[in-house]
C-alpha positions as a Markdown table, in Angstrom:
| # | Residue | x | y | z |
|---|---|---|---|---|
| 1 | Met | 172.9 | 248.4 | 87.6 |
| 2 | Glu | 170.2 | 246.0 | 86.4 |
| 3 | Gln | 172.6 | 244.5 | 83.8 |
| 4 | Val | 175.3 | 244.0 | 86.5 |
| 5 | Phe | 172.8 | 242.0 | 88.6 |
| 6 | Ala | 171.6 | 240.1 | 85.6 |
| 7 | Ile | 175.2 | 239.1 | 84.6 |
| 8 | Tyr | 176.1 | 238.1 | 88.2 |
| 9 | Gly | 172.9 | 236.0 | 88.6 |
| 10 | Asn | 173.2 | 234.4 | 85.2 |
| 11 | Val | 176.8 | 233.4 | 85.6 |
| 12 | Leu | 176.5 | 232.2 | 89.3 |
| 13 | Glu | 176.3 | 228.5 | 89.8 |
| 14 | Val | 174.7 | 226.9 | 92.8 |
| 15 | Asp | 174.7 | 223.2 | 93.6 |
| 16 | Ala | 171.8 | 221.1 | 94.8 |
| 17 | Asp | 172.6 | 221.9 | 98.4 |
| 18 | Gly | 172.5 | 225.6 | 97.8 |
| 19 | Glu | 176.3 | 226.0 | 97.9 |
| 20 | Val | 177.7 | 228.7 | 95.5 |
| 21 | Leu | 180.3 | 227.2 | 93.2 |
| 22 | Asn | 181.8 | 230.2 | 91.4 |
| 23 | Asp | 181.2 | 233.4 | 93.2 |
| 24 | Gly | 184.5 | 234.8 | 92.0 |
| 25 | Asp | 183.7 | 234.1 | 88.4 |
| 26 | Ala | 180.3 | 235.8 | 88.6 |
| 27 | Gln | 181.8 | 238.8 | 90.3 |
| 28 | Tyr | 184.5 | 239.1 | 87.6 |
| 29 | Arg | 182.1 | 239.0 | 84.7 |
| 30 | Ala | 179.9 | 241.6 | 86.4 |
| 31 | Ala | 183.0 | 243.8 | 87.0 |
| 32 | Gln | 183.9 | 243.5 | 83.3 |
| 33 | Trp | 180.5 | 245.0 | 82.4 |
| 34 | Ile | 181.1 | 247.9 | 84.8 |
| 35 | Arg | 184.6 | 248.5 | 83.5 |
| 36 | Arg | 183.4 | 248.4 | 79.9 |
| 37 | Ser | 180.7 | 251.0 | 80.8 |
| 38 | Cys | 183.3 | 253.3 | 82.3 |
| 39 | Asp | 186.1 | 252.7 | 79.7 |
| 40 | Pro | 185.0 | 252.2 | 76.1 |
| 41 | Thr | 188.5 | 251.1 | 75.1 |
| 42 | Tyr | 188.3 | 248.1 | 77.4 |
| 43 | Glu | 187.6 | 244.8 | 75.6 |
| 44 | Val | 185.8 | 242.1 | 77.5 |
| 45 | Glu | 187.6 | 238.8 | 77.1 |
| 46 | Pro | 185.9 | 236.5 | 76.4 |
| 47 | Pro | 183.1 | 238.6 | 74.9 |
| 48 | Phe | 179.7 | 238.3 | 76.7 |
| 49 | Gln | 177.4 | 235.6 | 75.4 |
| 50 | Ala | 173.7 | 236.3 | 75.1 |
| 51 | Trp | 172.8 | 234.0 | 78.0 |
| 52 | Glu | 175.1 | 236.0 | 80.3 |
| 53 | Thr | 173.4 | 239.4 | 79.7 |
| 54 | Glu | 169.8 | 238.1 | 79.4 |
| 55 | Leu | 167.3 | 239.9 | 81.6 |
| 56 | His | 164.6 | 237.8 | 83.1 |
| 57 | Gly | 161.1 | 239.3 | 84.0 |
| 58 | Pro | 159.2 | 238.7 | 87.2 |
């Protein structure tokens, strides 16, 4: 679950006014992680990049 939130947060883009610009894209990338976790034959396309899956500490 931590990785799902990390991917969602890392992919999400917010403009200077606090408006979310790509909620659907962030949801899709997080969903790809979940699907890959449940189905090892599923291939994420495009593959995850390191910045997408990076966990940030407090």
